[in-house]
C-alpha positions as CSV (number, residue, x, y, z in Angstrom):
1,M,8.2,46.0,5.5
2,A,10.3,42.5,5.6
3,H,10.6,39.9,3.1
4,S,13.2,37.5,1.9
5,G,12.4,35.4,-1.4
6,T,9.4,33.7,-0.7
7,R,9.4,34.4,3.3
8,I,7.8,36.7,5.1
9,L,9.1,38.3,8.5
10,A,7.9,40.8,11.0
11,P,7.0,43.7,10.8
12,V,4.3,42.8,8.0
13,D,3.4,44.9,5.1
14,Q,0.4,43.9,3.0
15,L,1.7,45.5,0.1
16,G,5.0,45.4,0.2
17,D,5.7,41.6,1.7
18,V,2.3,39.8,1.2
19,G,1.1,41.0,-1.9
20,A,4.8,41.0,-3.4
21,V,5.5,37.1,-2.2
22,L,2.1,36.0,-3.1
23,G,1.9,37.8,-6.8
24,T,-1.6,39.5,-6.0
25,N,0.3,43.0,-5.9
26,S,-2.7,44.1,-3.5
27,G,-2.1,45.7,-0.1
28,D,-5.9,44.6,1.0
29,A,-5.7,42.0,3.9
30,G,-8.7,40.3,2.8
31,T,-7.5,40.1,-0.9
32,N,-4.6,38.5,0.3
33,A,-5.8,36.2,3.1
34,R,-8.2,34.9,0.6
35,S,-5.9,34.2,-2.4
36,S,-5.6,31.0,-3.9
37,R,-1.9,31.6,-4.3
38,V,-1.6,31.0,-0.5
39,N,0.6,27.7,-0.2
40,W,-1.6,25.2,2.4
41,K,1.9,23.5,2.7
42,A,2.9,26.7,5.0
43,K,2.6,26.3,8.4
44,N,2.4,30.3,9.3
45,K,-0.8,31.3,7.1
46,P,-4.1,32.7,7.3
47,Y,-6.9,30.8,9.3
48,R,-10.5,30.9,10.5
49,S,-10.7,32.6,13.7
50,G,-12.6,35.6,15.1
51,L,-9.7,36.5,17.7
52,L,-7.8,39.8,16.3
53,D,-4.4,38.1,17.9
54,T,-2.4,35.7,16.0
55,L,-2.3,32.6,18.5
56,P,1.1,31.0,19.1
57,D,2.4,28.1,17.1
58,A,1.2,25.3,19.4
59,T,-2.5,26.5,19.2
60,K,-2.7,27.1,15.7
61,G,-1.4,23.6,15.2
62,D,-4.1,22.3,17.3
63,S,-7.8,21.7,17.0
64,P,-9.5,23.7,15.8
65,Y,-7.3,25.8,14.1
66,N,-4.9,23.0,12.3
67,Y,-2.8,25.4,10.6
68,G,-5.9,26.4,8.8
69,M,-6.4,22.7,7.4
70,S,-9.6,20.6,7.8
71,W,-9.9,17.0,7.0
72,P,-12.5,14.2,7.1
73,Q,-12.3,11.8,10.2
74,F,-13.8,8.4,10.7
75,G,-14.9,6.2,13.5
76,S,-14.8,2.9,11.9
77,P,-13.1,1.4,8.3
78,S,-16.4,-0.4,8.2
79,A,-19.1,2.3,8.4
80,P,-19.9,5.8,7.3
81,N,-19.0,8.9,8.9
82,A,-21.7,11.6,9.6
83,S,-21.4,12.7,6.3
84,G,-22.2,9.2,4.7
85,L,-18.6,8.6,3.6
86,Y,-16.4,5.6,3.8
87,L,-12.7,5.7,4.8
88,F,-11.9,5.1,1.4
89,T,-14.3,7.7,-0.2
90,P,-12.2,11.0,-0.4
91,Y,-9.2,9.2,-1.7
92,E,-8.5,10.2,-5.1
93,S,-9.0,7.5,-7.9
94,D,-7.5,9.1,-11.0
95,P,-4.2,6.7,-11.4
96,A,-2.7,9.3,-13.7
97,S,-2.8,12.3,-11.4
98,S,0.3,13.1,-9.1
99,A,0.2,11.9,-5.6
100,R,1.6,15.3,-4.6
101,A,-1.7,16.9,-5.4
102,A,-4.0,14.3,-3.8
103,M,-5.7,16.4,-1.3
104,N,-8.0,13.3,0.1
105,G,-10.4,15.2,1.5
106,W,-8.1,17.8,3.2
107,Q,-9.0,21.4,2.6
108,Y,-7.2,24.9,3.5
109,L,-9.9,27.1,5.0
110,Q,-9.2,30.5,4.7
111,P,-10.9,33.2,6.5
112,R,-13.9,34.8,5.1
113,G,-14.0,38.1,7.0
114,L,-17.2,39.5,8.7
115,N,-20.5,38.2,8.8
116,S,-19.3,34.6,7.5
117,P,-21.4,31.7,7.7
118,D,-19.9,30.7,11.1
119,G,-19.4,34.2,12.3
120,N,-16.8,37.0,12.1
121,E,-13.3,35.5,10.9
122,A,-10.4,38.2,11.2
123,Y,-7.7,39.1,8.5
124,R,-4.5,39.2,10.8
125,D,-1.2,40.7,9.2
126,G,0.2,38.3,11.7
127,D,-0.6,35.2,10.5
128,F,1.7,35.9,7.7
129,I,4.6,36.2,10.1
130,G,7.2,33.3,9.1
131,Y,5.1,32.6,6.1
132,Y,7.5,30.2,3.9
133,G,5.8,30.3,-0.1
134,A,8.4,27.2,-1.0
135,A,7.1,25.0,1.4
136,T,6.9,21.2,0.0
137,E,4.7,18.4,0.8
138,P,4.8,16.8,4.4
139,L,4.9,13.5,2.9
140,I,4.2,11.5,-0.4
141,I,3.1,8.6,-0.9
142,Q,3.2,7.2,-4.5
143,P,0.8,4.3,-5.8
144,G,2.3,1.0,-6.2
145,Q,1.4,-2.7,-6.8
146,I,1.9,-5.8,-4.8
147,Q,1.9,-9.2,-6.0
148,A,1.5,-11.3,-2.9
149,S,1.7,-15.1,-2.3
150,T,-0.1,-16.3,0.7
151,A,1.2,-19.9,0.0
152,L,4.9,-18.2,0.8
153,T,3.6,-15.4,3.1
154,T,4.7,-12.4,1.8
155,V,5.4,-9.5,3.8
156,A,5.1,-5.6,2.3
157,T,5.7,-2.5,3.8
158,I,4.4,0.7,2.5
159,G,5.8,3.8,3.9
160,A,5.8,7.3,2.9
161,L,8.7,9.5,1.5
162,H,9.0,11.5,4.7
163,K,11.6,14.6,4.9
164,E,14.2,14.3,7.1
165,T,14.3,18.4,8.0
166,F,11.6,20.6,7.6
167,D,11.9,24.5,7.1
168,P,10.2,26.0,10.2
169,G,8.0,27.2,8.0
170,E,6.4,24.0,6.6
171,I,3.8,21.8,8.1
172,D,5.3,18.6,9.5
173,F,3.0,16.3,10.9
174,S,5.3,14.5,13.3
175,T,5.4,17.8,15.7
176,M,1.6,19.2,14.5
177,V,0.0,19.0,17.6
178,A,-3.6,17.8,16.5
179,V,-2.1,14.7,14.5
180,K,1.6,14.0,16.0
181,N,0.2,11.2,18.4
182,Y,-1.4,9.3,15.8
183,Y,0.0,6.3,14.1
184,F,0.6,5.6,10.7
185,C,-1.8,3.0,9.4
186,L,-2.7,0.8,6.3
187,V,-6.4,0.0,5.6
188,G,-7.0,-2.6,2.8
189,Y,-10.6,-3.1,1.2
190,R,-11.3,-6.3,-1.2
191,L,-12.7,-5.4,-4.4
192,V,-16.1,-6.7,-5.2
193,G,-16.9,-4.4,-8.1
194,D,-16.0,-1.3,-5.3
195,P,-14.1,-1.7,-2.3
196,D,-16.2,-4.0,0.1
197,P,-16.3,-2.1,3.4
198,Q,-17.1,-5.4,5.2
199,T,-14.1,-7.2,4.0
200,Y,-11.2,-5.2,5.2
201,F,-7.9,-5.1,7.1
202,V,-6.1,-2.8,9.4
203,V,-2.4,-2.7,10.3
204,S,-0.8,0.2,12.4
205,N,2.8,1.4,13.5
206,S,3.3,0.8,16.9
207,A,5.4,3.7,17.2
208,R,3.5,7.1,16.8
209,I,4.4,9.5,13.9
210,S,6.0,11.8,16.2
211,S,9.3,9.5,16.1
212,G,9.1,10.1,12.3
213,D,8.2,6.5,11.4
214,F,5.6,6.6,8.6
215,A,5.4,3.1,7.6
216,A,3.6,0.1,8.3
217,D,3.6,-3.9,7.3
218,I,1.0,-6.2,5.9
219,T,1.7,-9.8,6.3
220,F,0.2,-11.8,3.2
221,S,-0.2,-14.9,4.6
222,G,-2.9,-18.2,4.3
223,S,-4.6,-17.4,8.1
224,N,-4.5,-13.4,7.3
225,F,-6.0,-14.2,3.8
226,P,-8.1,-17.6,3.5
227,S,-9.9,-18.6,0.3
228,S,-12.6,-16.4,1.0
229,R,-10.5,-13.1,0.9
230,L,-8.1,-13.6,-2.2
231,G,-8.3,-11.5,-4.9
232,T,-7.5,-7.7,-5.4
233,W,-7.1,-5.1,-2.6
234,Y,-7.1,-1.4,-2.5
235,I,-4.7,-0.4,0.3
236,Y,-5.5,3.3,1.6
237,P,-2.4,4.9,3.6
238,C,-3.9,6.8,6.7
239,L,-3.2,8.0,10.3
240,C,-5.1,5.8,13.2
241,S,-5.2,7.2,16.8
242,V,-4.5,3.3,17.9
243,G,-1.2,1.9,17.4
244,G,0.0,-1.7,16.9
245,I,-3.1,-2.9,15.2
246,N,-2.9,-6.3,13.4
247,F,-6.2,-6.8,12.3
248,F,-7.2,-9.3,9.5
249,A,-11.1,-10.4,10.7
250,A,-9.3,-13.8,11.6
251,A,-10.9,-15.8,14.6
252,G,-10.3,-14.3,17.8
253,Q,-9.4,-11.3,16.3
254,S,-11.2,-8.0,17.4
255,L,-10.7,-4.5,16.3
256,P,-10.1,-1.5,18.8
257,S,-12.5,1.3,18.8
258,A,-10.0,4.1,16.9
259,Q,-10.1,7.4,14.9
260,Y,-9.1,7.3,11.1
261,I,-7.6,10.3,9.6
262,P,-6.9,10.0,5.3
263,L,-3.6,11.6,4.6
264,P,-3.1,14.4,1.7
265,C,-0.4,13.9,-1.0
266,T,-1.1,10.0,-0.8
267,K,-2.5,7.5,-3.7
268,R,-3.7,3.9,-2.6
269,W,-1.9,0.9,-3.4
270,Q,-3.3,-2.3,-5.1
271,A,-2.4,-5.9,-4.1
272,F,-3.2,-9.1,-5.8
273,V,-3.4,-11.7,-3.3
274,E,-3.5,-15.5,-4.5
275,V,-2.6,-18.4,-3.2
276,N,0.5,-18.8,-4.8
277,Q,2.1,-16.2,-7.3
278,R,4.3,-19.1,-8.6
279,N,2.7,-22.5,-9.7
280,A,3.1,-25.1,-11.9
281,I,1.3,-27.4,-14.6
282,L,2.3,-30.8,-15.3
283,K,1.0,-33.1,-17.9
284,A,1.5,-36.5,-19.0
285,E,0.6,-39.5,-21.3
286,K,1.3,-42.8,-21.4
287,L,2.6,-44.2,-24.8
288,S,3.7,-47.7,-24.1
289,S,4.2,-50.3,-21.5
290,T,8.0,-48.8,-21.5
291,S,7.5,-45.1,-22.1
292,I,5.5,-42.1,-21.3
293,K,6.1,-38.2,-22.2
294,Y,5.5,-35.5,-19.7
295,R,5.2,-31.7,-19.9
296,L,5.9,-29.2,-16.8
297,V,5.1,-25.6,-17.1
298,I,6.4,-23.3,-14.5
299,N,4.6,-19.8,-14.1
300,N,6.2,-16.8,-12.2
301,D,3.1,-14.2,-12.0
302,S,5.0,-12.1,-9.5
303,S,6.7,-8.7,-10.2
304,G,10.3,-10.2,-10.0
305,A,12.4,-12.8,-11.7
306,Y,12.4,-16.0,-9.4
307,T,14.6,-19.0,-9.1
308,F,13.0,-22.2,-8.4
309,N,15.3,-24.9,-6.6
310,G,14.8,-28.6,-6.4
311,V,12.4,-28.8,-9.2
312,Q,11.9,-32.6,-10.1
313,V,9.3,-34.4,-11.8
314,W,8.7,-37.9,-10.2
315,L,7.6,-41.3,-11.5
316,V,6.2,-43.4,-9.1
317,H,4.0,-46.0,-8.3
318,N,0.3,-44.8,-7.0
319,S,1.4,-46.0,-3.5
320,T,4.4,-43.4,-3.3
321,V,4.0,-39.8,-2.3
322,P,7.1,-37.6,-3.0
323,P,9.2,-36.5,-1.5
324,A,10.1,-40.1,-0.8
325,T,13.0,-43.0,-1.2
326,L,12.7,-44.6,-4.3
327,E,11.5,-48.0,-5.2
328,Y,14.2,-50.2,-7.4
329,D,11.9,-49.0,-10.5
330,E,10.8,-45.6,-9.6
331,R,12.2,-42.5,-11.4
332,A,12.9,-38.7,-10.6
333,Y,14.1,-36.1,-13.1
334,D,16.0,-32.9,-12.5
335,I,14.6,-29.8,-14.4
336,D,16.8,-27.2,-14.8
337,N,17.5,-24.0,-17.4
338,T,20.5,-22.5,-15.4
339,G,22.8,-25.1,-15.8
340,T,22.7,-26.2,-12.1
341,T,20.7,-29.3,-11.0
342,G,17.1,-29.0,-10.4
343,Q,17.5,-25.2,-10.6
344,V,14.8,-23.3,-13.1
345,S,14.8,-19.3,-13.2
346,V,11.7,-17.6,-14.6
347,A,11.6,-13.9,-15.2
348,A,8.6,-11.5,-13.6
349,H,5.5,-12.4,-15.4
350,D,6.9,-15.2,-17.5
351,S,6.9,-19.1,-17.9
352,Y,9.3,-21.8,-18.2
353,D,8.2,-24.6,-20.5
354,T,10.0,-28.0,-20.6
355,G,7.9,-28.9,-23.8
356,W,7.0,-32.5,-24.1
357,V,9.7,-35.0,-22.6
358,T,9.7,-38.5,-23.6
359,V,10.9,-41.1,-21.6
360,T,11.9,-44.6,-22.8
361,G,12.9,-47.9,-21.3
362,L,11.1,-47.6,-18.2
363,P,10.1,-50.8,-16.3
364,S,6.8,-52.2,-17.3
365,S,6.4,-52.7,-13.8
366,L,6.3,-49.0,-13.0
367,V,4.3,-47.8,-16.1
368,A,1.4,-50.0,-15.2
369,D,0.4,-47.8,-12.3
370,V,2.7,-45.1,-12.7
371,T,1.8,-41.7,-11.3
372,L,3.6,-38.3,-12.0
373,Y,4.3,-35.5,-9.5
374,A,6.3,-32.1,-9.7
375,T,7.9,-30.9,-6.5
376,C,9.8,-28.0,-5.8
377,S,11.8,-27.0,-2.7
378,A,10.7,-23.3,-3.0
379,G,8.3,-21.6,-5.3
380,F,5.3,-23.9,-5.8
381,S,3.4,-26.5,-3.7
382,K,3.5,-30.2,-4.9
383,V,2.0,-30.5,-8.3
384,G,0.0,-34.0,-8.6
385,P,-1.0,-36.9,-8.8
386,I,-1.5,-37.5,-12.6
387,M,-2.6,-41.1,-12.6
388,P,-3.8,-43.2,-14.4
389,L,-2.3,-42.4,-17.7
390,Y,-3.9,-44.0,-20.7
391,P,-2.2,-44.6,-24.1
392,N,-2.1,-41.7,-26.6
């Protein structure tokens, strides 16, 4: 009899070791092997096989044994597998549930004994040698949100919380023979009511997960997300058999043939992809032949505060397109709320409003055909022109 805490060593006694560690208080090998108390995250545990001898670690960690684990596999992000499921189907969608508990199609297949549906499956004492009941998740990917601006090109990195060191009794995907040569991958589907399997992207890391690198980058640019692909996207972290994929269904791109495996302990991400998460609205009215009023509203719909630089409102002739050298009678006004010329700071999901600003004493030669623009060196595209202006 040999166990220490939640770890079982050789020689194994079903009652004194396994029953005590699992809390079943049973000496029956079948009862213990089938117990719901067996921690799936432990590497050394019962698995389905008719062999009477326990297999070596490398063999147990390769197909078809996989440390007792089973998972769905997909040959395409846009087509169902043999079970009629799409890649996104197994992922648990309950936003309130913990990522730690999400299995996303993974199952622990415990042995079922004699005359099981797939033949005899043995209960082996040796399967519990090295069992570590305190094993924790091999990785965790919490849910998150991305506010993406294609006008500014947003690059987002989604990665897993991955332990630096693993106990010898824990499953570590980066050393598990069945999956260690796969690559961390992100597959996104645009929402059209439900995820659209025909509108998707795939990006995969160029380094295998055996390197310990569980992260990939998504580039939100106008070329990757043209107007037909803007909107809300669900993003699913997974494993892919091909590395270095950067597929956004753009002209000239082709998706290589690959196999995809969902990841447990993982929640989907959500991306809100727009032309610009930062934008401005400019309004104006003509008051007289020498006066006008304007109003500039700057919106920051992104998830972080943002400082807009070089903010100006231009009053120019209709032949002038800012930024440009001003004619003698044209005007440009710096807009700021920070005390720094032309600098506007706006909190996340907030707006800055100049209110109506009246400008008097303008040359009548300008007001006759005045056009208004708002420009900014960083943050939003040019707003305008507004012309002609009519009296209120």
